[in-house]
C-alpha positions in Angstrom: 128.0 270.9 64.2 125.9 268.2 65.9 122.3 267.3 65.1 120.8 269.7 67.8 122.8 272.6 66.4 121.8 271.7 62.9 118.1 271.8 63.9 118.7 275.2 65.5 119.9 276.6 62.2 117.1 275.1 60.2 114.0 275.4 62.5 112.9 277.8 65.2 112.4 275.0 67.8 112.3 275.7 71.5 115.0 274.1 73.7 112.4 271.7 75.0 111.5 270.5 71.5 115.2 270.1 70.6 115.8 268.0 73.7 112.7 265.9 72.9 114.0 265.3 69.4 117.3 264.1 70.8 115.5 261.6 73.0 113.5 260.4 70.0 116.7 259.8 68.0 118.2 257.9 70.9 115.1 255.8 71.1 115.5 254.7 67.4 119.3 254.3 67.7 118.9 251.7 70.5 117.3 249.2 68.0 120.6 248.9 66.3 122.8 245.9 67.2 126.5 246.0 68.1 127.5 245.5 64.5 125.1 248.1 63.0 125.6 251.9 63.0 122.4 253.9 62.8 124.1 256.4 60.5 124.5 253.7 57.8 121.2 251.9 58.3 119.3 250.8 55.2 115.7 251.5 54.3 114.7 247.9 54.9 116.2 247.9 58.3 114.6 251.2 59.2 111.2 249.9 58.1 111.7 247.0 60.5 112.2 249.5 63.3 109.0 251.3 62.2 107.1 248.0 62.6 108.5 247.6 66.2 107.6 251.3 67.0 104.0 250.7 65.8 103.5 248.5 68.8 104.5 251.2 71.2 103.1 254.4 69.7 100.0 255.7 68.0 100.2 256.8 64.4 100.4 260.5 65.3 103.2 260.1 67.8 105.1 257.8 65.5 104.8 260.3 62.6 106.3 262.9 64.9 109.3 260.5 65.5 109.5 259.9 61.7 109.9 263.6 61.1 112.8 263.7 63.5 114.4 260.7 61.9 113.9 262.3 58.4 115.6 265.5 59.7 118.5 263.5 61.1 119.3 261.8 57.8 119.1 265.2 56.0 121.7 266.3 58.6 123.9 263.3 57.8 123.7 264.1 54.1 124.6 267.7 54.6 127.6 266.6 56.6 128.6 264.2 53.9 128.2 261.1 56.1 125.5 259.7 53.8 124.8 260.2 50.1 121.1 259.1 50.0 118.2 259.5 52.3 116.8 256.1 53.4 113.3 257.1 54.4 112.3 260.5 53.0 108.6 261.7 53.2 107.5 258.4 54.9 104.6 258.6 57.3 102.1 256.2 58.8 98.6 256.7 57.5 96.3 257.9 60.2 92.7 256.8 60.6 90.0 259.1 59.2 88.7 261.5 61.8 85.2 260.7 63.0 82.5 263.3 62.9 82.9 265.9 65.6 81.1 265.0 68.8 80.3 266.6 72.1 79.7 270.2 70.8 78.6 272.6 73.5 76.0 275.4 73.2 76.7 279.0 73.8 75.0 278.8 77.2 77.0 275.7 78.2 80.3 277.4 77.2 79.4 280.6 79.2 78.5 278.5 82.3 81.8 276.6 81.9 83.8 279.8 82.0 81.7 281.6 84.6 81.6 278.7 87.0 85.4 278.0 86.8 86.7 279.1 90.2 89.6 281.5 90.7 90.2 280.3 94.2 91.9 277.1 95.0 91.0 274.8 97.9 94.1 275.7 99.9 94.6 279.3 98.7 98.1 280.7 98.1 99.8 279.3 95.0 96.6 277.3 94.2 94.7 280.6 93.7 97.5 281.7 91.3 97.2 278.6 89.2 93.4 278.8 89.1 93.5 282.4 87.9 96.0 281.4 85.2 93.8 278.5 84.2 90.7 280.7 83.9 92.6 282.9 81.4 93.5 279.9 79.3 89.9 278.6 79.5 88.6 281.9 78.3 90.8 282.0 75.3 89.6 278.5 74.4 85.9 279.2 75.0 85.6 282.6 73.3 88.4 282.8 70.8 88.4 279.1 69.9 92.2 278.9 70.4 94.1 275.6 70.7 96.5 274.9 73.5 99.4 275.1 71.0 98.4 278.7 70.0 97.9 279.8 73.6 101.3 278.5 74.7 103.0 280.7 72.2 101.1 284.0 72.8 103.3 286.9 74.0 102.4 289.9 76.1 102.4 292.3 73.2 99.7 290.3 71.5 97.2 291.4 74.1 95.6 294.8 73.7 93.1 295.4 76.6 92.4 299.0 75.5 91.1 297.8 72.1 89.8 294.6 73.6 91.6 292.3 71.2 94.2 289.6 70.8 96.5 289.0 67.9 97.4 285.5 67.0 100.7 285.9 65.2 102.1 284.1 62.2 105.3 283.5 64.3 103.3 280.9 66.3 104.4 277.3 65.6 101.0 276.2 64.4 99.7 275.4 60.9 97.2 278.3 61.2 97.0 281.7 59.7 97.5 284.9 61.8 94.4 286.8 62.8 93.1 289.5 65.1 90.2 288.4 67.4 88.0 290.5 69.8 88.0 289.7 73.5 84.8 289.3 75.3 83.9 291.8 78.1 83.9 289.0 80.7 87.5 288.2 79.8 89.0 291.6 80.0 88.7 292.1 83.7 90.1 288.6 84.3 93.0 289.3 81.9 93.8 292.6 83.5 94.0 291.1 86.9 96.2 288.3 85.5 98.6 290.7 83.7 98.9 293.2 86.6 99.0 290.8 89.5 98.7 287.0 88.9 101.4 286.7 86.3 104.1 288.3 88.6 103.2 285.8 91.4 103.3 283.0 88.8 106.8 283.9 87.7 108.0 283.7 91.4 106.4 280.4 91.9 107.7 278.6 88.8 111.1 280.2 89.1 111.6 280.9 85.5 113.2 283.8 83.6 111.4 286.9 84.9 112.1 288.5 81.5 110.0 286.1 79.5 107.5 287.7 77.2 105.1 284.7 77.1 101.6 285.4 78.3 101.6 282.0 80.0 105.1 281.4 81.3 106.1 277.8 82.1 108.7 276.3 84.5 111.4 273.9 83.3 109.4 270.9 84.5 106.0 272.1 83.4 104.3 271.1 80.1 101.4 273.1 78.8 99.6 269.8 78.2 99.6 269.1 82.0 97.8 272.5 82.5 95.1 271.8 79.9 94.7 268.2 81.3 94.0 269.8 84.7 91.4 272.2 83.1 89.8 269.3 81.3 89.4 267.3 84.5 88.0 270.2 86.5 85.5 271.2 83.8 84.4 267.6 83.2 85.1 267.8 79.4 85.6 264.6 77.4 88.4 266.4 75.4 89.8 269.9 75.6 89.4 270.1 71.8 85.6 270.3 72.4 86.0 274.0 73.3 87.6 275.0 70.0 85.2 272.7 68.0 82.2 274.2 69.8 83.2 277.8 69.2 83.8 277.1 65.5 80.5 275.4 65.1 78.8 278.4 66.8 80.6 280.8 64.5 79.3 278.9 61.5 75.7 279.6 62.7 76.5 283.3 63.0 78.9 284.2 60.2 79.6 283.2 56.6 82.3 280.6 56.0 85.0 283.0 54.9 84.7 284.9 58.2 84.8 281.7 60.2 87.8 280.5 58.2 89.6 283.7 59.2 88.5 283.5 62.9 89.6 279.8 63.1 92.9 280.5 61.3 92.3 277.8 58.8 94.4 278.1 55.6 91.7 276.2 53.6 87.9 276.2 53.6 88.1 272.4 53.4 89.0 272.4 57.0 85.4 273.4 57.9 84.0 270.5 56.0 83.9 268.3 59.1 81.7 270.8 60.9 79.2 270.7 58.0 79.2 267.0 58.0 78.4 267.0 61.8 75.6 269.4 61.2 74.1 267.3 58.5 74.4 264.2 60.7 72.6 265.9 63.5 69.8 267.0 61.1 69.4 263.4 59.9 69.1 262.1 63.5 66.5 264.8 64.3 64.4 263.8 61.2 64.6 260.1 62.1 63.5 260.9 65.6 60.6 263.2 64.9 59.6 262.0 61.5 60.4 258.3 61.4 58.1 257.7 58.4 
């Protein structure tokens, strides 16, 4: 059993993630000299590689690599190649997140969705991509879903008759499952997508026609490239603004427990950053209109 097969038995990773982890491992292995096998590397030598990787990657990306390396040495221990783990539970400390900025109002979110075109400049396949993108944008604007959650949604999670979407616990996110209502403006768009657009999309990207994903992807298409395109076309600073804005608006409408459920947070503490942002905005308003 090789490392990839080991991960398949331990985690429910997609084939793409498994391939990415193999590349990450190869990236680290190349730092070993001719007289050094990565399988027998010491903690001290690994930490030297970490310092080199810091020059190439941001902390979040490097921590993703470190998770792969940690899993690799657990694999070696299970196979009996190593007795001890050289770098277990080691991560790079990330900078504290700044206060949330660039929140949009309800009116701004509505306009963003309503004004997003479903027709491409050249028609044909560009119309199909635009219609798909508008469905994704709607789920971000009205349900506050992250790109990671949307990428994992399956057809059975959408119930147009009840006007709802179920965000399942099977999704590979750190969020709780929840059932969220769809807005009326989304339902017509979703119906058109499910009955017409998605079939055309499957033909274009040449993927498995039997896939149950709401947003099917081709072999060479990353979901991040789709959201990057949406970000550019909507003029957003960051795509995360959409989820942050929806959560902030929910906090003005519902109690924190309801918002915790809608956002899928496991802990109420996750909403603290939104409260801090609101307090900071209030301080700025007081300073502006009541300087004395």
